[in-house]
mmCIF file of the C-alpha atoms, coordinates in Angstrom:
data_MODEL
# 
_entry.id   MODEL 
# 
loop_
_atom_site.group_PDB 
_atom_site.id 
_atom_site.type_symbol 
_atom_site.label_atom_id 
_atom_site.label_alt_id 
_atom_site.label_comp_id 
_atom_site.label_asym_id 
_atom_site.label_entity_id 
_atom_site.label_seq_id 
_atom_site.pdbx_PDB_ins_code 
_atom_site.Cartn_x 
_atom_site.Cartn_y 
_atom_site.Cartn_z 
_atom_site.occupancy 
_atom_site.B_iso_or_equiv 
_atom_site.pdbx_formal_charge 
_atom_site.auth_seq_id 
_atom_site.auth_comp_id 
_atom_site.auth_asym_id 
_atom_site.auth_atom_id 
_atom_site.pdbx_PDB_model_num 
ATOM 1  C CA . UNK A 1 1  ? 4.974   -0.311 -9.460  1.00 0.00 ? 1  UNK A CA 1 
ATOM 2  C CA . UNK A 1 2  ? 6.661   1.191  -6.418  1.00 0.00 ? 2  UNK A CA 1 
ATOM 3  C CA . UNK A 1 3  ? 3.719   3.517  -5.843  1.00 0.00 ? 3  UNK A CA 1 
ATOM 4  C CA . UNK A 1 4  ? 1.360   0.521  -6.031  1.00 0.00 ? 4  UNK A CA 1 
ATOM 5  C CA . UNK A 1 5  ? 3.240   -1.237 -3.225  1.00 0.00 ? 5  UNK A CA 1 
ATOM 6  C CA . UNK A 1 6  ? 3.252   1.954  -1.174  1.00 0.00 ? 6  UNK A CA 1 
ATOM 7  C CA . UNK A 1 7  ? -0.515  2.159  -1.672  1.00 0.00 ? 7  UNK A CA 1 
ATOM 8  C CA . UNK A 1 8  ? -0.968  -1.461 -0.553  1.00 0.00 ? 8  UNK A CA 1 
ATOM 9  C CA . UNK A 1 9  ? 1.280   -0.889 2.469   1.00 0.00 ? 9  UNK A CA 1 
ATOM 10 C CA . UNK A 1 10 ? -0.681  2.200  3.530   1.00 0.00 ? 10 UNK A CA 1 
ATOM 11 C CA . UNK A 1 11 ? -3.974  0.369  2.973   1.00 0.00 ? 11 UNK A CA 1 
ATOM 12 C CA . UNK A 1 12 ? -2.920  -2.521 5.214   1.00 0.00 ? 12 UNK A CA 1 
ATOM 13 C CA . UNK A 1 13 ? -1.540  -0.102 7.789   1.00 0.00 ? 13 UNK A CA 1 
ATOM 14 C CA . UNK A 1 14 ? -4.763  1.918  7.929   1.00 0.00 ? 14 UNK A CA 1 
ATOM 15 C CA . UNK A 1 15 ? -6.900  -1.233 8.186   1.00 0.00 ? 15 UNK A CA 1 
ATOM 16 C CA . UNK A 1 16 ? -4.690  -2.463 11.022  1.00 0.00 ? 16 UNK A CA 1 
ATOM 17 C CA . UNK A 1 17 ? -4.986  0.901  12.758  1.00 0.00 ? 17 UNK A CA 1 
ATOM 18 C CA . UNK A 1 18 ? -8.794  0.881  12.474  1.00 0.00 ? 18 UNK A CA 1 
ATOM 19 C CA . UNK A 1 19 ? -9.026  -2.657 13.848  1.00 0.00 ? 19 UNK A CA 1 
ATOM 20 C CA . UNK A 1 20 ? -6.593  -1.785 16.660  1.00 0.00 ? 20 UNK A CA 1 
ATOM 21 C CA . UNK A 1 21 ? -8.762  1.185  17.626  1.00 0.00 ? 21 UNK A CA 1 
ATOM 22 C CA . UNK A 1 22 ? -11.811 -1.084 17.747  1.00 0.00 ? 22 UNK A CA 1 
ATOM 23 C CA . UNK A 1 23 ? -9.894  -3.532 19.935  1.00 0.00 ? 23 UNK A CA 1 
ATOM 24 C CA . UNK A 1 24 ? -8.976  -0.688 22.298  1.00 0.00 ? 24 UNK A CA 1 
ATOM 25 C CA . UNK A 1 25 ? -12.660 0.226  22.481  1.00 0.00 ? 25 UNK A CA 1 
ATOM 26 C CA . UNK A 1 26 ? -13.461 -3.307 23.575  1.00 0.00 ? 26 UNK A CA 1 
ATOM 27 C CA . UNK A 1 27 ? -14.840 -4.797 20.368  1.00 0.00 ? 27 UNK A CA 1 
ATOM 28 C CA . UNK A 1 28 ? -13.801 -8.236 19.167  1.00 0.00 ? 28 UNK A CA 1 
ATOM 29 C CA . UNK A 1 29 ? -11.670 -8.664 16.049  1.00 0.00 ? 29 UNK A CA 1 
ATOM 30 C CA . UNK A 1 30 ? -14.647 -9.895 14.020  1.00 0.00 ? 30 UNK A CA 1 
ATOM 31 C CA . UNK A 1 31 ? -16.701 -6.863 15.069  1.00 0.00 ? 31 UNK A CA 1 
ATOM 32 C CA . UNK A 1 32 ? -13.773 -4.607 14.171  1.00 0.00 ? 32 UNK A CA 1 
ATOM 33 C CA . UNK A 1 33 ? -13.585 -6.129 10.693  1.00 0.00 ? 33 UNK A CA 1 
ATOM 34 C CA . UNK A 1 34 ? -17.349 -5.756 10.289  1.00 0.00 ? 34 UNK A CA 1 
ATOM 35 C CA . UNK A 1 35 ? -17.023 -2.068 11.172  1.00 0.00 ? 35 UNK A CA 1 
ATOM 36 C CA . UNK A 1 36 ? -14.716 -1.647 8.169   1.00 0.00 ? 36 UNK A CA 1 
ATOM 37 C CA . UNK A 1 37 ? -17.573 -2.676 5.863   1.00 0.00 ? 37 UNK A CA 1 
ATOM 38 C CA . UNK A 1 38 ? -20.188 -0.552 7.632   1.00 0.00 ? 38 UNK A CA 1 
ATOM 39 C CA . UNK A 1 39 ? -19.953 2.469  5.259   1.00 0.00 ? 39 UNK A CA 1 
ATOM 40 C CA . UNK A 1 40 ? -20.627 0.155  2.303   1.00 0.00 ? 40 UNK A CA 1 
ATOM 41 C CA . UNK A 1 41 ? -23.784 -1.231 3.960   1.00 0.00 ? 41 UNK A CA 1 
ATOM 42 C CA . UNK A 1 42 ? -25.328 2.235  4.105   1.00 0.00 ? 42 UNK A CA 1 
ATOM 43 C CA . UNK A 1 43 ? -24.785 3.131  0.437   1.00 0.00 ? 43 UNK A CA 1 
ATOM 44 C CA . UNK A 1 44 ? -27.336 3.078  -2.341  1.00 0.00 ? 44 UNK A CA 1 
ATOM 45 C CA . UNK A 1 45 ? -26.613 1.027  -5.452  1.00 0.00 ? 45 UNK A CA 1 
ATOM 46 C CA . UNK A 1 46 ? -25.356 3.982  -7.497  1.00 0.00 ? 46 UNK A CA 1 
ATOM 47 C CA . UNK A 1 47 ? -23.033 5.119  -4.681  1.00 0.00 ? 47 UNK A CA 1 
ATOM 48 C CA . UNK A 1 48 ? -21.711 1.595  -4.233  1.00 0.00 ? 48 UNK A CA 1 
ATOM 49 C CA . UNK A 1 49 ? -21.070 1.110  -7.943  1.00 0.00 ? 49 UNK A CA 1 
ATOM 50 C CA . UNK A 1 50 ? -19.324 4.497  -8.184  1.00 0.00 ? 50 UNK A CA 1 
ATOM 51 C CA . UNK A 1 51 ? -17.113 3.655  -5.204  1.00 0.00 ? 51 UNK A CA 1 
ATOM 52 C CA . UNK A 1 52 ? -16.204 0.276  -6.663  1.00 0.00 ? 52 UNK A CA 1 
ATOM 53 C CA . UNK A 1 53 ? -15.327 1.846  -10.018 1.00 0.00 ? 53 UNK A CA 1 
ATOM 54 C CA . UNK A 1 54 ? -13.042 4.397  -8.335  1.00 0.00 ? 54 UNK A CA 1 
ATOM 55 C CA . UNK A 1 55 ? -11.383 1.693  -6.222  1.00 0.00 ? 55 UNK A CA 1 
ATOM 56 C CA . UNK A 1 56 ? -10.896 -0.535 -9.270  1.00 0.00 ? 56 UNK A CA 1 
ATOM 57 C CA . UNK A 1 57 ? -9.294  2.366  -11.166 1.00 0.00 ? 57 UNK A CA 1 
ATOM 58 C CA . UNK A 1 58 ? -6.777  2.725  -8.355  1.00 0.00 ? 58 UNK A CA 1 
ATOM 59 C CA . UNK A 1 59 ? -5.697  -0.870 -8.953  1.00 0.00 ? 59 UNK A CA 1 
ATOM 60 C CA . UNK A 1 60 ? -6.044  -0.990 -12.741 1.00 0.00 ? 60 UNK A CA 1 
ATOM 61 C CA . UNK A 1 61 ? -4.099  2.141  -13.662 1.00 0.00 ? 61 UNK A CA 1 
ATOM 62 C CA . UNK A 1 62 ? -0.748  1.013  -12.163 1.00 0.00 ? 62 UNK A CA 1 
ATOM 63 C CA . UNK A 1 63 ? -1.331  -2.480 -13.554 1.00 0.00 ? 63 UNK A CA 1 
ATOM 64 C CA . UNK A 1 64 ? -1.911  -1.150 -17.083 1.00 0.00 ? 64 UNK A CA 1 
ATOM 65 C CA . UNK A 1 65 ? 1.223   1.016  -16.885 1.00 0.00 ? 65 UNK A CA 1 
ATOM 66 C CA . UNK A 1 66 ? 3.232   -1.975 -15.690 1.00 0.00 ? 66 UNK A CA 1 
ATOM 67 C CA . UNK A 1 67 ? 1.988   -4.211 -18.506 1.00 0.00 ? 67 UNK A CA 1 
ATOM 68 C CA . UNK A 1 68 ? 2.713   -1.539 -21.116 1.00 0.00 ? 68 UNK A CA 1 
ATOM 69 C CA . UNK A 1 69 ? 6.286   -1.123 -19.843 1.00 0.00 ? 69 UNK A CA 1 
ATOM 70 C CA . UNK A 1 70 ? 6.828   -4.872 -19.577 1.00 0.00 ? 70 UNK A CA 1 
ATOM 71 C CA . UNK A 1 71 ? 5.755   -5.709 -23.138 1.00 0.00 ? 71 UNK A CA 1 
ATOM 72 C CA . UNK A 1 72 ? 7.252   -2.745 -24.920 1.00 0.00 ? 72 UNK A CA 1 
# 
């Protein structure tokens, strides 16, 4: 569970860094947040579904391990 919180912390930190860089370039906050989604707009359906499956596995694996330890 500790690694999950480290992952969430690094995710939030990297999103904040990307938005801060956009602010330094002169974009608004809303434009900076839209730029985070830009790679997903350019993907085909199969690429998008593969990316979502990989991202969901990152969240599900620690959750499954936690539930197994909790109810053992």
